[in-house]
N, C-alpha and C positions, 0 to 999 in steps of 0.2 A: 640522533637522540642521545642525550647525555644528562648526567647529574654530577654534582661534585660534593665532597665531604672533607672536613678538616681532620686534624690529628686526634681530636677528642671524639671523632665519629659523629659530628653534627653535620647535617646536610645544609649546605650553604648556597647551593645553586642548582638549577634544573632548567632545562629548555621546555618550551610549551608542548612539544611532542611527548616528552616524558610525563608531564603533568597530566595531559589529556589521556595518555595510555592507562593511567591509574584511575581515571574517572574523576579528576578533580578540575576545578576551574582556574585556580592560581596557586602560587607557591605557598602562600600562607596556609591553605587548606592541606597541602602536602605535609607541612611541618606539624600542623595541629593534629594530624592523624598518625604521627610517629612512624612515617613510612620507612625510615632508616632501620628501625628495629625489625622489620619484616624482611630485610634483604640478607641473603646468605650466598656465599661463594663455594662451589663445589667443582672441583677439577677445572674444567675450561668453561664452565657456565655460571651465570648469575641467576639466582632464584629470588623472586619477589612474591610473597604470599598475600593474598587479598581476598577476604571472605572465603568462599568455597572454591577458590581457584588459585592457581600460581602461574606466574609469568616467568618464563626462562628465556635466556638470550646468551649469545656469544658476547664477549666484552673485551675491551682494551682499557687498561687502567694506566694513566700517566700521572707522574708527580709533577705538581706545578708550584710556582711561587707567586704570591700575590701580596697585596698591601697588608694583609693581616697574617702573613706567614705562609708556611707550607700547606697545600691541600692536594687532594687527589680527584682527578677527573675521570669519570667512567663513561665510556661510549658503548651503547648497546647496539647489536646487530643480530640478524636471524632470529627474530622474536617469535615465540610460540606460546600457546595457552593450553593449559590443562586443568581439570578439576581436581581438588584435593580429596573430594569424596565422590565415589562412583555414584552415578544415578542408578537407582535400583527399582524404577517402576516396572510393572509387569506389562510391558509393551507387547501388543500383538501386531500381526500384519495389517497394513492399511490397504484394504482392497479398493482398487479403482475399476469400476465397471466400464471398461473401455468401449464397449459396443453402445451402451447407453450414453455416455458422456460425449463420444465423438458425434453421435447424431444430434445432441442438443446444441453442440457448438458449431455444427456445420463442417466437420472434418471427416475425412476417411479415417478408419482405424490406424492405417499405416501412417498418416500424417500426424494423428494424435500422439502416436508412440514416439515419432521423430521429435515433436515439440516438447514432449515430456522429457526425453533424453536431453534436449537442449537446455531445458530448465534445470535439470539436475547438474549438467555440465556448468551452467552459468553459476549455480550455487557454489560449486567447488571453486571456480575462478574467483568468486567474490568473497571467499571465506576470510581473507586477511582484512578486507575492507569492512566486512560485517563485524569482525572482532573489534576493529578500531572505532566502531560506532558510527559508520556512515549511514545516515538515515535515508539518503537517496537510494542506496542499494537495497535497504529494507523495504522501501516503498515499491521499487521496481519489481523485487522478488514477490512481494505481496500481491501485486497486480497480476503478475504471471500465474501465481498459484490460484488466484481468484478466476482468472480466465480459463484455466485448465480444470477448474472446479475440484480443487483439493483443499477443502475447508480446514482440515486438521492443520495443514502446513500454513495456511494464510492466518488463521487465528493465533498460531504460535508466533509468527512474525509480528503481528499486531502487539502481542504481549511484550516481545523483545523491544520493540520501538518505544513502549511506555517506560522502560527501565533506563536508568543512567548506564553509560558504558561500563562502569565498574561492576554492575549488578547483572550484566547480560549473559556472562559466560556459561552458567549452568543451562540456560534455556537455548543458547546457541549450540552447545553439545546436544541438547535434546533435538534441536532442529535437524542436525545432521544424522542423528540416530533414526529419526522418523523418515527422513529421506531414504535411508537404507532399508527401511520397512515397507516402502511403497511396493505394491505387487499388483499385476494385471491378472494373476491367476487366482480364482476364488478359493480361499482356504476351505477346508472342511468345517472348521469352527465358524458358525454363522455370526457369533458375537465378536465382530471384528472392530476392535478399538473405538466402539461407539461411545463408551462412557466418557472418554477423554473429550470428545466433541461436545457432548451434552453439557459437561461441567464447564468447559471453556466458554460456551455460548452464554451461560448464566452469568459468567464474570465479566463479560465484555461490555463496554460502554454502549449505551442504546443507540447513540447517533452513529457510531461506527458500524453497528449491525445493520441499521437501516440503509446506510450507504452501500454496504456489501449486498444486501438483499436486492436493492434496485439495480446495482451493476449486474447482479446475477440474473435478474429478469431481462435486462438488455442482452446479455449473452445468450439467454434461452431463445431469443428471436433471431439469432444469426444464421441458422441453416438456410440453404438455398431455397427459394420460393417453391420450386418443384417438389420439395419434400412435404409441404403442407404444414404451415407453422402451427395451424390449429391442432393437429395430431400431437404436436410436441409440448403443448401447454399443459402444465400439471394443475392440480386443484389450487394451489397457492397462487399462481399466476392469474388464474381465472378469477379468483376472489379479489385480487388486487385490481383487475381491470374493472370489475363491477363496482368496487369501492371508490376509485378515483376518477373514472371517466363518466361524463354525462353528455349524451349526444347533442343536446340543444343548449344554446346559451341564453341564460335569462337576460333580459334587457335592463338597462340602468334605470333606477329610480332615485327620487330624492336628490336631484341635481348632481348625481354622480356623473363624472365626465365619461362619455362613451368612447370606447376604443374601436375604431373600425380598421380591422386587419387589412382589408384590401386597399386601404389608402396609406399604409405604411410603406416608406421607401427603404430599400436595402441599404445597410450600412456596411462599410468594408470590414472584412474579416481576414485575419492572417492565419491560415490553417493549412497544414500539410499532413495527410495521413501517414506519410513516410516517417515523420518525426515520432508519432506514437508507435509505428511499427519498430523502429529502432530502439526506442526505450523499453518497449515490452517484449523485445526479441520474438516478434510474431510476424507472419507474412502481411505485407501491406494489403493484399486481397481480403484477408480476414478483417483487418481494421476497417477497411472500406465497407464491408458488409455490416459491421457493428454500427458505423456511423449512419449508414442507411436506415437501420432499425431504429436508431436514436432519433432520427428525423420523423420517421413514422410515429414513434411514441410521443414526440413532442407535439406533432400535429393533432393527435388525439387529445392531449392534455391542455391544449390552449383553450379549448371550450370550457373545461372544468376551471381553469385558472380565472378566465373571464367572469364566469358565473359566480365564483367565490368572491372576486373583486366587486361585482355588483351587489353582492349580498353582504359585503364587508365581513366575510368569514376569513379572518386573518390566520386562524389555525390551519385551515386547509391550504391557504396560499403558502404559508411557511413550510407545510409538509411536501407539497409538490415541488416547491423551489428547492428544497433540500435534496429530494430524490433525483430531480433532473440535474442539479448541480453535480451530484456524485457521478452520474454517467458521463456528463461532459467532461468532468475532471479526469476520469479514467481514460477517456479517449483523447485527452490533451487539447480539447477545444477551449482554450483559455479564455477568449472573450465571453463566451457564453457562460462558463463556469463562474467567472467574476461577477457578471450581472446576476446570475441566478443566486449567488451567495448574497448579494445585496438584497434581492427579493425575499430570501429565506429569513434574513434578519431585520427586514424593514418593519418598523413598528407604527409608522405614520401613513395611514391609508392614503392621504393626499399625495404622497410621493410615488405611489405604485404605478400610476398611469404612465409617467415618464420612464420608469424602469421597464414596464411591459413593452412600450413602443421601441426602446433601445434594444431590449432582448430580442423582439421579433424582427427588427431591422437586421441584426446580425445573424439571426437564424435564416432569413431569406438569402442572405449572401452565401451562407454555408450550403443551403439547399441548391442554390444556383451553381455553386462550385462543384458539388458532387454530380449534378447532372451533366456538367460539361467535361467532367473527368474523362480521360482516355483510359478506358478499362481494357485490361488485356484478357 
């Protein structure tokens, strides 16, 4: 990573890594924002101030000769980031009710603690890539936080993802501060950092929240069948079931094409729960349980989808398509996620039959695959 400047201290060259580090797209943006004026050298470090943060690094400076005379090439190594102004929010401990959460997601308390530790360790490992603006890292950490039911952390990651890399540093600092505030011991103060969560929820994009909520519902059904899923369903989930599930399918009218599920042939699907397990840093057994519950939910929802189709209720179709897409995407069931996204945004009723048949064909393959899976 390097940049170069001439004897009149004008920046004349920079590599793509340096440009990206400062949150710009090209060299012209770098010049336009007078980055050279924010650079200082102190002892053996170089400091670049940007908004409410500064970047520091070891450096090597070389004198070079070029077509336009002498210039200096500065190479940066061992880069670190700090805020120029301390964050001073009155953060309180973020209490995780480990007994309740572990039951909801079908883990023992010991296993939940183990995966929570793994999540924190992974966050520390990913700090450099998080700072560099790696959106895949943000997505993976967000999925982990969602799975482990840590909404404070998940929402903060979603906020970070919305910002450009040059604007993210204060929230990244906040992210690691909040990780340090996670506690499994209930503090005496009952008002435990709930205000942050409430305000964040108000600010979030509605589509992202719907996606999170449905993914959360999928996670709630993950516990082993012997625990009794009905006992674990809260009022919100029961309301959701009443709202979107109708037990019988309305028959088509007005020459609408009938879709006969029992006549749809399975279509090939390329899916491996281990891929999702690796990306989410979770045991494959847990992913398999999530997929089982996604299958159960999808079988319940197909009646509602078809009824909405026969009634030409596009709003319901779009809503269900969105919710199912979010769950399929989180579980890395890519073929289903892609088709459900098409269903979610389809505006022509005449195209839905083909999409539903394709969706159900891939769904049947997924169901068959999970039945034949060698479970340990």
